[in-house]
C-alpha positions, 0 to 999 in steps of 0.5 A: 726711690733708687737713692734708698740703700735698703741694706744700709737702712736695715743695718741702721735699724738692726733688721735682718728678716724677710723683705716681703711686703707683708704685715709681718715685715711692716710691724717688724721694721715699724717697731725697730725704726723709732728705737734706732733713729731718734726724733730730733730738731738739732738742724732747725735749732742751729738754723740749718736747712732740713732737706727732704730729698731721698739722698739727703734723708738717707745721708743724715738718718742712715749713714750719719747716725742722726735723727730728724723730725716727722717729714724726715722720718716718714719720708724715709720710711715711705721710700723704704716701704715703696722700695719693698713693694708696699702700697703707700700714700703720703698723708698730712695731719694737724697736731693736737697733742699738748695744744688745748688752747689752739682750736685748729693748726695747719697740716704740719705733720706727716704720716703714711697710709699703707694698704696690705691685702686690701686692708688699710693701716696707718704708719707713723715713725715720726711723732716724737715722744708719742710716736707709734711703734706699730702700724694701726688698722684704719678702723674707727673706735677700736682700741689697738695695742702697740709695744708701748701705749694703746691707741685708737682712731676715731672719726672726726670732722670728715677725717680721723683723730689718732688718740693715745691712752695715757693714764687711762684717759684718751688724749688726741695726737693729731687729726688727719684725712686721706687726702694724698700729699706730694713732696711740695706740700711737705716742703712748704710745711717743712720750711715753716717748721724749721724757720718760723720764730714761733715754731717749737723746733726753732725754740729749744731742744726736742729729742725723743727715742723709743726703747724696747720697754720705755720712751725717752723724751728730752725738752731743753735740759729735762730728760723724762724716761717713761716706763709702763706705769711710771716716769722718771724725770731728771734735770741735766745741769751741765753741757757735758751731761746734756751731750752725754745724754744725747749720745747715750740713751738718746742714741744720736751721733752729733753733727760737727757743729761748733755752735752746738756748744753754745746751744748746750750752754744755753739749755743748761744755763741756770740749772747748775 
């Protein structure tokens, strides 16, 4: 925990408010984190290890201007909350989003349980293009608004399912329960996600960032910008377009990795 530099983290997300462990503080930094720090899988795609110790998380996501995926985002966020004095518990979930033909998946997603004045909240700043931009009360069957979509939590199979309201229909994001997780649990899932050939994170580009009034989502060379009520889709046809999008609207500082050029060429091949 001592490795987390709160001053540097707050500069990174643009927060200068109170540091008291209150719901107001949680809501404020939960909204800012996914706006400032993108969801991205460049390291797994390049065959580089994803390290989950606090110093590595801070170095990559805070000081180097990079992003990461769920374990990186939510471990960093969890360390920050603990340093601020919040009562937190690390949880794990089974992804259901865009997986209609797979009945059960392993626990490969991380989220947080935060307790404030005896009320429990779910916090999750690392679910890609549908990441929460506000904490949710852990109260079943209640529609809850966020700066973006509305969400609800429903009871299911001894746990809960987080659902998002998309085009007036409820879609499941992931199943979770309240079993406490520890770092080795995530290390195992992290190794699978960043090395297994069937992992989405080793197969193509998956980049996302939440703006104040929109969401950006990139899959390979297709950029989608979701506004309230409509979406815009754009095919990126050259490596330069792809690079400019990553460093522009997606807000990434790219790593110094010559092999990235081959990735950009592969992602845009045949699109010109």
